[in-house]
C-alpha positions, 0 to 999 in steps of 0.5 A: 342685887335687886331681885325685883328686876326681871331683866336679870334673867335675860343676861348672864349676870344672874345665872353666873352669880347664882351658880358661883354662890351655890357652888363656891360660896355656900358651904357644901353641906346639905343642911347649909345648902338647903337653908341658904338656897331656900333663902335665895328662892324666897328673895326671888319671890318678889318677881314671878319670872325670876322666882320661876327661873331660880326655882326651876334651875335649882330644883333640877340641879339638886334632883340630878346631883351626883353628890351623895346627900345632896338629894336632901336639898331637892327635898327641902326645895320641893317641900318649901315650894311645890308642896305649898302650891307656889309653882303657878306655871306647872300643871297639877299633874307635873306638880304632883309628880315632883312632890311625889318624887320628893316624898319617895326620895325622903325615905332614903336621905342620909341620916334617916331611919331605913324603912324596915323590911320583912323578907324571907330567906331561901328556906322561907323564914322571915328575916327582919332587917330591923332585928339584924344585930350588927354595928354596920349593915350593908343592904343591897338589891342585886340579881346574879344575872346582872352584868354589874352584879357579877363583878360588884357582888363578889367584890363586896363579899371579899371585902365584908369577909375581910372585915369579919376576919378582923372582928368588925361586926358587919352583916349583909342584907342582900335582896334578890331583885327578880323572881327566878328563885332557882337561879338565885338559890343556886348562886348563893349556894355555889358562892357560899354566901353567909349573908342574909340573902332574902327575897320578896314573897310576891311581885307586890312586896318586891315593888314596895321594897324597891319603891322605898329604897328607890331602886331603878337598877342593880346593884343598889347599895346602902350602908346602915349603922347599928340603929339602922340609920342610913350612913351612905348609899348608891356605892360601888364596891370601891366606894363602899370600902372607902366610906365604911373604912372611914366610918369604922376608923371614926367610930374607933376614935369615939 
């Protein structure tokens, strides 16, 4: 394909071929996708309009992807283009927004070390995420008054209790996402939580924790390994069971 010919973007040929190549030809693994997509973007840099079209489409495509782990491709695209000042058509404000968004997303990429947290339990004692001794840690931001949490949190408790009964080392680091502490304390007492139920000391600490874990709704859930590296994220209770059961089985075979 002649990437110097800008007429391509005025026909369905380029878009259809690009989409087929991204979705069907390139192996659907974040590392491979990032490598190949950045190669494609580099090819289109020979033509300003084709580069702009390709980069804009692929940036949006991977930023909004619902496939777990594909946000790593978005981060890679931004680091190789927007962060290097190559997007001449963007205002400085919009360029900065995209770069900052990629920086935030990078904290929660699969395989990355989870940001350590020092939050306090219902008695005021500090509980450090990084010092939790467990093969698997489930980190969840939740609120007992949230509609989804009312169904998800009890289901997660049933599942984690069942794992502990068969000797699986699993812990839940459950972060209260609001500030109504009496309601929170009442819930964990009435539902007999044995989790690491914690809260922030103030709104600033809570906002910081939400920033690092990209929390914009509840529940927001992450699965961490023994070294507190991110295994999976943004799962519901069924997704958690599927992913963690598979990981437990894989670890057993090692």
